[in-house]
MMTF fields as JSON, N, C-alpha, C and O atoms, coordinates in Angstrom:
{
  "mmtfVersion": "1.0.0",
  "mmtfProducer": "UNKNOWN",
  "numBonds": 451,
  "numAtoms": 452,
  "numGroups": 113,
  "numChains": 1,
  "numModels": 1,
  "chainsPerModel": [1],
  "groupsPerChain": [113],
  "chainIdList": ["A"],
  "bondAtomList": [4, 2, 8, 6, 12, 10, 16, 14, 20, 18, 24, 22, 28, 26, 32, 30, 36, 34, 40, 38, 44, 42, 48, 46, 52, 50, 56, 54, 60, 58, 64, 62, 68, 66, 72, 70, 76, 74, 80, 78, 84, 82, 88, 86, 92, 90, 96, 94, 100, 98, 104, 102, 108, 106, 112, 110, 116, 114, 120, 118, 124, 122, 128, 126, 132, 130, 136, 134, 140, 138, 144, 142, 148, 146, 152, 150, 156, 154, 160, 158, 164, 162, 168, 166, 172, 170, 176, 174, 180, 178, 184, 182, 188, 186, 192, 190, 196, 194, 200, 198, 204, 202, 208, 206, 212, 210, 216, 214, 220, 218, 224, 222, 228, 226, 232, 230, 236, 234, 240, 238, 244, 242, 248, 246, 252, 250, 256, 254, 260, 258, 264, 262, 268, 266, 272, 270, 276, 274, 280, 278, 284, 282, 288, 286, 292, 290, 296, 294, 300, 298, 304, 302, 308, 306, 312, 310, 316, 314, 320, 318, 324, 322, 328, 326, 332, 330, 336, 334, 340, 338, 344, 342, 348, 346, 352, 350, 356, 354, 360, 358, 364, 362, 368, 366, 372, 370, 376, 374, 380, 378, 384, 382, 388, 386, 392, 390, 396, 394, 400, 398, 404, 402, 408, 406, 412, 410, 416, 414, 420, 418, 424, 422, 428, 426, 432, 430, 436, 434, 440, 438, 444, 442, 448, 446],
  "bondOrderList": [1, 1, 1, 1, 1, 1, 1, 1, 1, 1, 1, 1, 1, 1, 1, 1, 1, 1, 1, 1, 1, 1, 1, 1, 1, 1, 1, 1, 1, 1, 1, 1, 1, 1, 1, 1, 1, 1, 1, 1, 1, 1, 1, 1, 1, 1, 1, 1, 1, 1, 1, 1, 1, 1, 1, 1, 1, 1, 1, 1, 1, 1, 1, 1, 1, 1, 1, 1, 1, 1, 1, 1, 1, 1, 1, 1, 1, 1, 1, 1, 1, 1, 1, 1, 1, 1, 1, 1, 1, 1, 1, 1, 1, 1, 1, 1, 1, 1, 1, 1, 1, 1, 1, 1, 1, 1, 1, 1, 1, 1, 1, 1],
  "groupList": [{"groupName": "MET", "atomNameList": ["N", "CA", "C", "O"], "elementList": ["N", "C", "C", "O"], "formalChargeList": [0, 0, 0, 0], "bondAtomList": [1, 0, 2, 1, 3, 2], "bondOrderList": [1, 1, 2], "singleLetterCode": "M", "chemCompType": "L-PEPTIDE LINKING"}, {"groupName": "PRO", "atomNameList": ["N", "CA", "C", "O"], "elementList": ["N", "C", "C", "O"], "formalChargeList": [0, 0, 0, 0], "bondAtomList": [1, 0, 2, 1, 3, 2], "bondOrderList": [1, 1, 2], "singleLetterCode": "P", "chemCompType": "L-PEPTIDE LINKING"}, {"groupName": "SER", "atomNameList": ["N", "CA", "C", "O"], "elementList": ["N", "C", "C", "O"], "formalChargeList": [0, 0, 0, 0], "bondAtomList": [1, 0, 2, 1, 3, 2], "bondOrderList": [1, 1, 2], "singleLetterCode": "S", "chemCompType": "L-PEPTIDE LINKING"}, {"groupName": "PHE", "atomNameList": ["N", "CA", "C", "O"], "elementList": ["N", "C", "C", "O"], "formalChargeList": [0, 0, 0, 0], "bondAtomList": [1, 0, 2, 1, 3, 2], "bondOrderList": [1, 1, 2], "singleLetterCode": "F", "chemCompType": "L-PEPTIDE LINKING"}, {"groupName": "ASP", "atomNameList": ["N", "CA", "C", "O"], "elementList": ["N", "C", "C", "O"], "formalChargeList": [0, 0, 0, 0], "bondAtomList": [1, 0, 2, 1, 3, 2], "bondOrderList": [1, 1, 2], "singleLetterCode": "D", "chemCompType": "L-PEPTIDE LINKING"}, {"groupName": "GLY", "atomNameList": ["N", "CA", "C", "O"], "elementList": ["N", "C", "C", "O"], "formalChargeList": [0, 0, 0, 0], "bondAtomList": [1, 0, 2, 1, 3, 2], "bondOrderList": [1, 1, 2], "singleLetterCode": "G", "chemCompType": "PEPTIDE LINKING"}, {"groupName": "GLN", "atomNameList": ["N", "CA", "C", "O"], "elementList": ["N", "C", "C", "O"], "formalChargeList": [0, 0, 0, 0], "bondAtomList": [1, 0, 2, 1, 3, 2], "bondOrderList": [1, 1, 2], "singleLetterCode": "Q", "chemCompType": "L-PEPTIDE LINKING"}, {"groupName": "CYS", "atomNameList": ["N", "CA", "C", "O"], "elementList": ["N", "C", "C", "O"], "formalChargeList": [0, 0, 0, 0], "bondAtomList": [1, 0, 2, 1, 3, 2], "bondOrderList": [1, 1, 2], "singleLetterCode": "C", "chemCompType": "L-PEPTIDE LINKING"}, {"groupName": "ARG", "atomNameList": ["N", "CA", "C", "O"], "elementList": ["N", "C", "C", "O"], "formalChargeList": [0, 0, 0, 0], "bondAtomList": [1, 0, 2, 1, 3, 2], "bondOrderList": [1, 1, 2], "singleLetterCode": "R", "chemCompType": "L-PEPTIDE LINKING"}, {"groupName": "THR", "atomNameList": ["N", "CA", "C", "O"], "elementList": ["N", "C", "C", "O"], "formalChargeList": [0, 0, 0, 0], "bondAtomList": [1, 0, 2, 1, 3, 2], "bondOrderList": [1, 1, 2], "singleLetterCode": "T", "chemCompType": "L-PEPTIDE LINKING"}, {"groupName": "VAL", "atomNameList": ["N", "CA", "C", "O"], "elementList": ["N", "C", "C", "O"], "formalChargeList": [0, 0, 0, 0], "bondAtomList": [1, 0, 2, 1, 3, 2], "bondOrderList": [1, 1, 2], "singleLetterCode": "V", "chemCompType": "L-PEPTIDE LINKING"}, {"groupName": "HIS", "atomNameList": ["N", "CA", "C", "O"], "elementList": ["N", "C", "C", "O"], "formalChargeList": [0, 0, 0, 0], "bondAtomList": [1, 0, 2, 1, 3, 2], "bondOrderList": [1, 1, 2], "singleLetterCode": "H", "chemCompType": "L-PEPTIDE LINKING"}, {"groupName": "ALA", "atomNameList": ["N", "CA", "C", "O"], "elementList": ["N", "C", "C", "O"], "formalChargeList": [0, 0, 0, 0], "bondAtomList": [1, 0, 2, 1, 3, 2], "bondOrderList": [1, 1, 2], "singleLetterCode": "A", "chemCompType": "L-PEPTIDE LINKING"}, {"groupName": "LEU", "atomNameList": ["N", "CA", "C", "O"], "elementList": ["N", "C", "C", "O"], "formalChargeList": [0, 0, 0, 0], "bondAtomList": [1, 0, 2, 1, 3, 2], "bondOrderList": [1, 1, 2], "singleLetterCode": "L", "chemCompType": "L-PEPTIDE LINKING"}, {"groupName": "ILE", "atomNameList": ["N", "CA", "C", "O"], "elementList": ["N", "C", "C", "O"], "formalChargeList": [0, 0, 0, 0], "bondAtomList": [1, 0, 2, 1, 3, 2], "bondOrderList": [1, 1, 2], "singleLetterCode": "I", "chemCompType": "L-PEPTIDE LINKING"}, {"groupName": "GLU", "atomNameList": ["N", "CA", "C", "O"], "elementList": ["N", "C", "C", "O"], "formalChargeList": [0, 0, 0, 0], "bondAtomList": [1, 0, 2, 1, 3, 2], "bondOrderList": [1, 1, 2], "singleLetterCode": "E", "chemCompType": "L-PEPTIDE LINKING"}, {"groupName": "TRP", "atomNameList": ["N", "CA", "C", "O"], "elementList": ["N", "C", "C", "O"], "formalChargeList": [0, 0, 0, 0], "bondAtomList": [1, 0, 2, 1, 3, 2], "bondOrderList": [1, 1, 2], "singleLetterCode": "W", "chemCompType": "L-PEPTIDE LINKING"}],
  "groupTypeList": [0, 1, 1, 2, 0, 1, 1, 3, 1, 4, 5, 6, 1, 1, 7, 3, 8, 2, 9, 10, 11, 5, 9, 10, 3, 12, 5, 8, 4, 8, 3, 13, 9, 4, 10, 11, 12, 5, 4, 9, 10, 8, 13, 14, 12, 4, 1, 1, 10, 6, 14, 4, 1, 15, 10, 16, 10, 11, 13, 15, 9, 5, 15, 1, 14, 5, 11, 13, 1, 12, 15, 14, 5, 8, 16, 13, 16, 1, 16, 13, 2, 5, 5, 5, 10, 12, 15, 12, 8, 12, 13, 15, 10, 8, 5, 4, 15, 12, 1, 2, 16, 8, 8, 10, 13, 13, 15, 10, 2, 7, 8, 9, 12],
  "groupIdList": [1, 2, 3, 4, 5, 6, 7, 8, 9, 10, 11, 12, 13, 14, 15, 16, 17, 18, 19, 20, 21, 22, 23, 24, 25, 26, 27, 28, 29, 30, 31, 32, 33, 34, 35, 36, 37, 38, 39, 40, 41, 42, 43, 44, 45, 46, 47, 48, 49, 50, 51, 52, 53, 54, 55, 56, 57, 58, 59, 60, 61, 62, 63, 64, 65, 66, 67, 68, 69, 70, 71, 72, 73, 74, 75, 76, 77, 78, 79, 80, 81, 82, 83, 84, 85, 86, 87, 88, 89, 90, 91, 92, 93, 94, 95, 96, 97, 98, 99, 100, 101, 102, 103, 104, 105, 106, 107, 108, 109, 110, 111, 112, 113],
  "secStructList": [7, 7, 7, 7, 7, 7, 7, 7, 7, 6, 6, 7, 7, 1, 3, 3, 3, 3, 7, 7, 5, 6, 6, 6, 1, 6, 6, 6, 6, 4, 4, 4, 1, 1, 7, 7, 6, 6, 7, 5, 7, 3, 3, 3, 3, 7, 7, 6, 6, 1, 1, 1, 7, 7, 3, 3, 3, 3, 7, 6, 6, 1, 7, 7, 7, 3, 3, 7, 7, 2, 2, 2, 2, 2, 2, 2, 2, 2, 2, 2, 2, 6, 6, 7, 7, 3, 3, 3, 3, 3, 3, 3, 3, 7, 7, 6, 6, 1, 7, 4, 4, 4, 1, 3, 3, 3, 3, 3, 3, 3, 7, 7, 7],
  "xCoordList": [-42.996, -42.516, -41.799, -42.467, -40.664, -40.123, -40.352, -40.514, -40.286, -40.827, -39.453, -38.319, -40.028, -38.922, -38.263, -38.866, -36.931, -36.324, -36.589, -36.795, -36.695, -36.935, -36.001, -34.806, -36.422, -35.164, -34.25, -34.6, -32.592, -32.043, -31.717, -31.815, -31.335, -31.747, -30.592, -29.551, -30.923, -30.086, -29.249, -29.506, -28.133, -26.845, -25.864, -24.747, -26.393, -25.823, -24.806, -25.373, -23.913, -23.142, -23.402, -23.342, -23.678, -23.985, -23.217, -23.669, -21.815, -20.606, -20.107, -19.715, -19.952, -19.262, -18.341, -18.351, -17.623, -17.006, -17.475, -17.62, -17.684, -18.271, -17.936, -18.233, -17.298, -17.38, -18.533, -19.59, -18.375, -19.45, -19.598, -18.694, -20.234, -20.405, -21.611, -22.759, -21.105, -21.806, -21.469, -22.204, -20.295, -19.976, -19.546, -19.518, -19.302, -19.004, -19.972, -19.787, -21.285, -22.79, -23.201, -23.02, -23.939, -24.644, -24.069, -24.676, -22.907, -22.037, -21.746, -21.345, -22.043, -21.841, -20.483, -20.312, -19.323, -17.777, -17.079, -15.934, -18.371, -17.776, -17.664, -16.658, -18.683, -18.753, -17.735, -18.025, -16.922, -15.704, -14.804, -14.284, -14.625, -13.485, -14.088, -13.303, -15.378, -16.223, -15.401, -15.014, -15.338, -15.276, -14.012, -13.171, -13.501, -12.174, -12.488, -13.665, -11.652, -11.453, -11.779, -11.309, -12.768, -13.254, -14.69, -15.127, -14.973, -16.384, -17.577, -17.716, -18.356, -19.495, -20.538, -20.896, -20.923, -22.199, -23.601, -23.894, -24.421, -25.91, -26.038, -25.608, -26.843, -27.252, -28.91, -29.554, -29.215, -30.835, -31.193, -30.57, -32.449, -32.935, -34.092, -35.098, -33.65, -34.666, -36.056, -36.32, -36.981, -38.32, -38.987, -38.412, -39.907, -40.242, -41.11, -41.635, -41.179, -41.968, -40.85, -40.999, -39.779, -38.269, -38.266, -38.757, -37.762, -38.218, -37.028, -37.286, -35.953, -34.939, -34.062, -32.928, -34.63, -34.594, -32.976, -32.787, -31.966, -31.155, -30.725, -31.569, -29.718, -29.214, -28.702, -28.222, -28.371, -27.39, -27.068, -27.815, -25.559, -24.8, -24.809, -24.722, -24.917, -25.301, -24.056, -23.405, -23.716, -23.132, -24.188, -25.382, -23.172, -24.185, -24.578, -25.001, -24.425, -25.147, -26.39, -27.183, -26.304, -27.353, -27.181, -28.118, -25.65, -25.645, -25.344, -24.59, -25.678, -25.257, -24.53, -24.736, -23.317, -22.062, -22.029, -21.067, -23.355, -23.251, -24.095, -24.817, -23.835, -25.122, -23.981, -22.803, -24.559, -24.029, -24.369, -25.306, -23.334, -23.271, -25.007, -25.729, -25.265, -26.4, -26.867, -27.911, -25.53, -25.502, -25.987, -26.81, -25.453, -25.525, -27.453, -28.36, -27.234, -28.607, -29.677, -30.596, -29.693, -30.736, -31.342, -32.49, -30.296, -30.905, -30.79, -31.369, -30.119, -29.963, -31.218, -31.553, -31.592, -32.52, -34.197, -34.913, -34.637, -35.574, -35.741, -36.659, -34.686, -34.356, -34.18, -34.493, -33.795, -33.634, -35.353, -35.873, -35.848, -37.097, -37.862, -38.636, -37.876, -38.373, -38.158, -38.674, -37.438, -36.902, -35.466, -35.047, -34.896, -33.57, -32.342, -32.615, -31.55, -30.85, -28.834, -28.068, -28.659, -27.157, -26.446, -26.894, -24.922, -24.204, -23.154, -22.896, -22.727, -21.698, -20.487, -20.764, -19.136, -18.105, -17.426, -17.593, -16.309, -15.419, -14.1, -13.341, -13.96, -12.282, -11.548, -10.583, -11.518, -10.715, -11.384, -12.601, -10.466, -10.992, -9.996, -9.299, -9.789, -8.917, -9.468, -10.671, -8.385, -8.609, -8.696, -8.679, -8.788, -9.168, -8.348, -8.778, -6.967, -6.096, -6.595, -6.018, -8.048, -8.299, -9.817, -10.335, -10.108, -11.413, -12.758, -12.766, -13.768, -14.32, -15.365, -15.819, -15.699, -16.132, -15.082, -15.22, -14.061, -12.922, -12.725, -11.774, -12.98, -12.957, -12.853, -12.153, -14.228, -14.722, -14.949, -16.0, -14.092, -14.651, -15.044, -14.556, -16.332, -17.153, -16.77, -16.075, -17.309, -17.391, -19.004, -19.488, -19.771, -21.027, -21.22, -20.591, -22.19, -22.699, -24.098, -24.58, -24.704, -26.289, -26.397, -25.919, -27.427, -27.583, -29.106, -30.258, -28.58, -29.584, -30.433, -31.426, -29.896, -30.849, -31.073, -31.735],
  "yCoordList": [14.698, 14.467, 13.31, 12.478, 13.111, 11.837, 10.16, 9.959, 9.481, 7.796, 7.82, 8.237, 7.22, 7.378, 5.693, 4.683, 5.889, 4.533, 3.763, 4.122, 2.177, 1.195, 0.715, 0.917, -0.038, -0.236, -1.043, -1.896, -0.814, -1.638, -2.757, -2.742, -3.583, -5.378, -5.258, -4.829, -5.798, -5.555, -6.796, -7.805, -6.228, -7.295, -7.3, -7.806, -6.617, -6.381, -5.211, -4.156, -5.291, -3.975, -3.092, -3.536, -1.852, -0.933, -0.757, -0.685, -0.736, -0.755, -1.884, -2.374, -2.778, -4.03, -3.872, -2.878, -5.031, -5.291, -6.872, -7.864, -6.823, -8.384, -8.544, -7.533, -9.767, -10.075, -9.97, -9.646, -10.289, -10.162, -11.899, -12.206, -12.591, -14.234, -14.409, -13.967, -15.026, -15.037, -14.504, -14.64, -13.906, -13.282, -13.857, -13.341, -14.948, -15.958, -16.508, -16.829, -16.432, -16.805, -15.845, -14.628, -16.834, -15.622, -14.826, -13.935, -14.805, -14.027, -12.488, -11.544, -12.407, -11.293, -11.094, -10.187, -11.798, -11.932, -10.665, -10.237, -10.079, -9.57, -8.428, -7.771, -7.776, -6.477, -6.446, -5.505, -6.985, -7.2, -6.185, -5.446, -6.21, -5.019, -3.561, -2.614, -3.352, -2.145, -1.666, -0.538, -2.602, -1.999, -1.815, -2.535, -0.834, -0.353, -0.096, -0.122, 0.099, 0.237, 1.994, 2.935, 1.896, 3.351, 3.444, 4.567, 2.937, 2.84, 2.421, 1.509, 3.374, 3.168, 2.036, 2.191, 1.208, 0.393, 0.047, 0.428, -0.407, -0.075, -1.626, -2.566, -1.64, -3.035, -2.698, -1.67, -3.715, -3.715, -5.146, -6.135, -5.121, -6.201, -7.398, -7.064, -8.294, -9.366, -8.811, -8.335, -8.988, -8.938, -9.765, -10.826, -9.613, -10.247, -11.68, -12.435, -11.953, -13.379, -14.488, -15.646, -13.806, -15.036, -15.869, -15.439, -17.21, -18.129, -17.64, -17.501, -17.453, -16.885, -15.754, -15.791, -14.837, -13.463, -12.892, -12.76, -12.589, -12.095, -10.303, -9.479, -10.076, -8.466, -8.659, -9.788, -8.073, -8.156, -6.939, -6.001, -6.784, -6.008, -5.553, -6.376, -4.205, -3.71, -2.499, -2.032, -2.028, -1.447, -0.332, -0.428, 1.058, 2.063, 2.62, 3.77, 1.732, 1.59, 0.618, 0.457, 0.08, -1.319, -2.47, -3.267, -2.9, -4.24, -5.259, -4.848, -6.029, -7.079, -7.69, -8.859, -7.477, -8.022, -9.304, -10.063, -9.375, -10.392, -9.972, -8.987, -10.785, -10.835, -10.76, -10.985, -10.374, -10.435, -12.03, -12.601, -12.706, -13.85, -13.849, -12.914, -15.21, -15.327, -14.99, -14.414, -15.617, -14.919, -13.754, -13.505, -12.734, -11.389, -10.879, -10.141, -11.69, -11.097, -11.277, -10.458, -12.374, -13.069, -11.781, -11.656, -11.064, -10.028, -8.413, -7.495, -8.222, -7.148, -7.012, -6.079, -8.312, -7.923, -7.579, -7.1, -7.945, -7.486, -5.458, -4.735, -5.155, -4.226, -3.387, -2.2, -3.778, -2.989, -2.672, -1.581, -3.825, -4.094, -3.186, -2.486, -3.049, -2.36, -0.552, 0.242, -0.299, 0.788, 1.511, 2.544, 0.711, 0.778, 1.503, 1.584, 1.809, 2.549, 1.927, 2.169, 1.342, 1.633, 1.649, 1.385, 2.134, 2.431, 1.422, 0.887, 1.51, 0.319, 0.911, 1.516, 0.57, 0.71, -0.572, -1.487, -0.436, -1.484, -1.216, -0.336, -2.029, -1.746, -1.982, -1.218, -3.445, -4.127, -4.603, -4.73, -5.111, -5.582, -6.292, -5.706, -7.926, -8.819, -9.701, -9.795, -10.284, -10.464, -12.164, -12.808, -12.518, -14.393, -15.389, -16.455, -14.599, -15.487, -15.599, -16.228, -14.578, -15.209, -16.084, -16.462, -16.132, -17.375, -16.323, -15.212, -16.88, -15.929, -15.633, -14.49, -16.188, -15.17, -14.246, -13.836, -14.036, -13.234, -12.17, -11.585, -11.64, -10.974, -9.321, -8.336, -9.799, -8.037, -7.762, -8.236, -7.005, -7.006, -5.226, -4.209, -5.547, -4.315, -3.938, -4.603, -2.405, -1.836, -1.214, -0.499, -1.611, -1.543, -0.518, -0.761, 0.648, 1.284, 1.689, 2.196, 1.123, 1.547, 2.513, 2.512, 3.509, 4.509, 4.237, 3.946, 4.446, 3.912, 5.226, 5.211, 6.191, 7.388, 8.158, 9.167],
  "zCoordList": [-11.218, -10.586, -11.059, -11.672, -10.906, -11.476, -10.458, -9.255, -11.332, -10.253, -9.339, -9.574, -8.249, -7.055, -7.376, -7.738, -7.1, -7.148, -6.379, -5.22, -6.825, -6.194, -5.117, -5.331, -3.717, -3.0, -3.577, -4.393, -3.113, -3.963, -2.65, -1.423, -3.565, -2.484, -2.018, -2.514, -0.703, 0.801, 0.242, -0.416, 0.825, 0.945, -0.126, -0.013, -1.364, -2.37, -3.177, -3.461, -3.411, -3.461, -4.858, -6.004, -4.49, -5.121, -6.773, -7.916, -6.157, -7.312, -7.353, -6.294, -8.849, -8.469, -9.953, -10.679, -10.157, -10.948, -11.559, -10.845, -13.18, -13.22, -14.833, -15.469, -15.716, -16.685, -17.351, -16.81, -18.793, -19.533, -20.117, -20.894, -19.93, -20.176, -21.622, -21.583, -22.615, -23.406, -24.866, -25.845, -24.844, -25.952, -27.602, -28.72, -27.139, -28.084, -29.314, -30.488, -28.263, -29.121, -30.258, -30.291, -31.422, -32.226, -32.674, -33.269, -32.601, -33.607, -32.943, -33.625, -31.38, -30.827, -30.456, -29.642, -30.9, -30.987, -31.813, -31.671, -32.943, -34.237, -33.458, -33.727, -32.187, -32.021, -30.788, -30.05, -30.45, -29.413, -29.64, -28.805, -31.107, -31.335, -31.295, -31.251, -31.308, -30.906, -29.301, -28.996, -28.691, -27.525, -27.053, -27.59, -25.944, -25.771, -24.129, -23.766, -23.361, -22.074, -22.031, -22.67, -21.0, -20.799, -21.861, -22.114, -22.105, -22.997, -22.099, -21.284, -22.523, -21.769, -22.333, -23.5, -21.801, -22.02, -21.799, -20.666, -22.273, -21.324, -21.019, -21.687, -19.663, -19.181, -19.443, -19.235, -19.865, -20.219, -19.913, -20.298, -19.05, -18.163, -19.373, -19.999, -19.331, -20.377, -19.916, -18.812, -21.105, -20.432, -19.633, -19.392, -19.207, -17.461, -18.0, -17.181, -19.676, -19.961, -20.32, -20.71, -20.078, -19.947, -18.961, -17.918, -18.959, -17.856, -16.726, -15.53, -17.203, -16.815, -16.988, -17.464, -16.6, -17.18, -16.852, -15.643, -17.589, -17.5, -17.783, -18.136, -17.616, -17.713, -18.727, -18.624, -20.174, -20.904, -21.095, -20.815, -21.75, -22.126, -23.577, -24.489, -23.801, -24.894, -25.495, -24.56, -26.697, -26.984, -27.24, -27.527, -26.998, -27.164, -28.474, -28.594, -29.527, -30.751, -30.875, -31.803, -29.749, -29.719, -29.886, -29.868, -30.135, -30.323, -29.061, -28.179, -28.998, -27.982, -27.636, -27.96, -26.851, -27.099, -25.844, -25.729, -24.892, -24.187, -22.583, -22.43, -21.745, -20.215, -19.378, -19.656, -18.205, -16.581, -16.381, -16.939, -15.386, -14.792, -14.314, -13.97, -14.453, -13.465, -12.409, -12.104, -11.513, -9.948, -9.783, -8.901, -10.769, -10.488, -11.138, -10.753, -12.105, -12.974, -12.098, -12.11, -11.225, -10.344, -9.15, -8.723, -8.88, -8.228, -8.855, -8.274, -9.885, -10.454, -11.875, -12.604, -11.774, -12.758, -12.546, -13.425, -11.16, -10.52, -10.318, -10.703, -9.712, -9.323, -10.764, -10.684, -11.853, -13.165, -13.746, -13.98, -13.841, -14.246, -13.39, -14.043, -12.534, -11.524, -11.561, -10.776, -12.472, -12.384, -12.177, -12.699, -11.325, -11.242, -12.273, -13.471, -11.985, -12.942, -12.725, -11.793, -13.647, -13.244, -14.687, -15.802, -14.168, -15.806, -15.125, -14.047, -16.426, -16.817, -17.976, -19.012, -17.511, -18.39, -18.314, -17.508, -19.696, -19.402, -19.079, -19.488, -18.355, -18.027, -18.306, -18.347, -18.76, -19.929, -20.677, -20.539, -22.006, -22.947, -23.632, -24.46, -23.296, -23.699, -25.34, -25.581, -26.341, -27.302, -26.997, -25.949, -28.299, -28.856, -27.507, -27.066, -27.018, -26.245, -24.29, -23.403, -24.189, -23.039, -23.484, -24.535, -22.196, -22.551, -22.567, -22.037, -23.227, -23.587, -22.284, -22.338, -21.47, -20.165, -19.343, -18.191, -20.174, -19.547, -20.438, -19.92, -21.304, -22.586, -22.243, -22.482, -21.409, -21.299, -19.837, -19.407, -18.845, -17.521, -17.377, -17.87, -16.308, -16.238, -15.196, -14.429, -14.945, -13.805, -13.653, -14.53, -12.373, -12.82, -11.374, -10.344, -11.498, -10.361, -10.797, -11.81, -9.247, -9.634, -8.373, -7.239, -9.251, -8.442, -7.313, -7.633, -6.132, -5.114, -4.637, -3.909, -5.134, -4.236, -5.081, -4.838]
}
């Protein structure tokens, strides 16, 4: 029998849009040319040993391109770490003309049942 889904956080949207932050640090921007509107990306929760754990955005090939904003990570991280499942896809990918925190826009869908 598959494990049960953890309760979804009260008051939070099961489907939402979010920008990806931190895309220009540690050379992650070199992977942005590999991201296109419609592409599926992976959301991966930091290990629990982090002081302020984040939810990272990775390409299907495994490369990290950034993380979700902290205000989302604060409620999404515990849910994902407890076994929650979220799917994400790129809605819009902009170039260097856009501020780094607005270059990638995602649509995130959380499985709540």
